[in-house]
N, C-alpha and C positions, 0 to 999 in steps of 0.2 A: 738742913738744920740751921744754917746761918740766917736764912730768911725768917725762921721762927724766933731766933734770938733777937734779930733786928726789930721785928714786929713787937716783941715784948718790951724792948727798950723804948720804942716809940710810944707805946701805950703808957709805960711808966712816966715818960717825960710829959706827955699830954696831961696825965692825971695830976702830976706835980704842979703844972702850970695852972690847971683848973679849966674844966670844960666851959664854964660860963665866961671866964676871962678870954679863952680862945675865941668863942663866938663873938664876944664884944669887940675884940681886936679885929677880927676878920670883917665884921660889919662896918666898923669905923673906916678901915682901909678901903673897903669897896665903895663906901659913900664918898670918900675923898676922890677916888678914881672916877666915879660917875660924874661928880661935879666938875672935875678938871676936863674930862672928855667933852662934857656939854658946852664948855667954853670954846672949843675948837670949831672953827668954821668948817661946815660940811660934814661934821661928825654927829651922828645920831645914836644916842644910847637906846638900846632896844629891849631892855629888861622890862618884864611885866610882873605883876603879882603884888600882893599887899606886903609881903615880907621879902626884902632883897637880901640875898646871901653874898657869898664871896665870888660868885660867878658873874662877871660883868660882860655883857655883849653889846656890840656896836657895829655900825657901818660907817664908811667914809665915802662921801660923794666922789672924791678924787681917785679912788682906787678900790677895786673889788677885793673881797675878803681874802681869797687865796693868794693873790699876788702880794697883798699887804702882809699877810702872815709870813710869806717867804722873805720879804724885805726886812721885816722886824727880826727875823732869824739871823740875818747878816750882822745885826747889832747885838746878838746874843740874848734876844728877848724871845721867849717861847710863849706862843699863844696857840690856840686851836681855832678851827672854824666849824660852823654848824650849818647844815642845810635844813634844819628844822624837823628832822625825823620824829622828834618827840613832841612837837607841837606844830605839825604841818598846817592845820587849819588856821592857827594864829598867824603863821608866816604868810599864808595865802591871803588872809584878810588884810594884812598890813603891807602887802606887796613886797615882801622880803624873799630873797632867794638864798642868801648866805650871809652869815654874820661872823665877825671876829669874836672870840671868846677868851677873855683873860681870867685866870683863876688865881685869886689871892689866898694867901695862907698867913697864919699868925706870925710867922717868922719874916714876912716881907716888911720892908721899911718904907717910910715916906720918901726917902732918897731914891728908892727904886721906882716909886710912882713918878717922881720928878724926871728920872731918866727915861721912863716909858713915854711920858708926855712930850718931853723935849725931842726924843727920837721920832715920835709920831709927827711932831711939827716939822722936823727936817724932811721926813719922807713925803709928807703932804705939801711941802713947800709953803709953810706958813711962818710969818714973822713971830718972833718971841714976844 
């Protein structure tokens, strides 16, 4: 029962904020993250498609995806990894084996993106 109440509350909250506003906010945050990642040495944003959503995928030359995910976790940053099961042909064509996947939501902040990028710089041993 508690799960149903929570879901209803989440739906009410999302509808009060506005679905178009939520999409716009997520797309803006994701575009910011993609641009910031692209500025890092050895980091490659791997997103494809004409429309980019709040899922941002990337690789880092300095560290494989799974160890990078584990290291980010020690800084309280949660990401996932993907081995391309949903787009295996694309992964094979691009020589990808695994990517890091950051999922942005409308309640995320620019300060959280700053923290993510600064932490990634630290992990990858890059100057600020």
